[in-house]
N, C-alpha and C positions, 0 to 999 in steps of 0.2 A: 581236489587233488588229495589223494590218501599220502600221509606221510610212512614212511616205512625206515624201521630202526636200521643200525649200521650193524651192518655183523661184525666187524673190526673193534676189537678190546682196545683200551687205552694204549697197553705198548705197544700193540701192534701197530696204532696210528703215531706212538712216536718214533719206531725203527724203519716205519716209511720216511719221515722229516728227516731220521737219521741216514739214510740212503740215497734220500735228495741233498742235501748238504754234503756227503761225502760226491756227489758225481758232477755236481753245480757249483760246486764253490768250495775248490780246494785248497786247503790251507787255513782252514775255519776249525783248528783240532780244539779251542775250547769251547766253542759252541756244542760240537759233537759231545765230548767229554760230559759236558750238562747233562746233554740227553741220553746218554747212558743212564747218568745215575738216576734220572728224572726216573727210565727206565725200571730200572735197578726197585728204585719206592716204592713205583705202582704195581709191579712183580709182586714183591714180599708182602704187600699193602694185602695184594689179591688173592694170595696164595693162603695170606689165613685167617680173612673173612669168613669164606662157606664154614668153616669149622666153627667158628665165635658165633654165628647164626646160630647153629642148628640146634648148638647143645641145650641150648635156654627153653 
């Protein structure tokens, strides 16, 4: 069995979790807020990474 790469980025996975939490578990605002902060962190980190890697 061959392994296949995951086409989703980490922020996309986090967004899927956020959407699922909103749909299945209403009233879980604190967890959703934390997930949004985590997504923002990964998005900001990934936005700066390619330039840092190619500058050397």
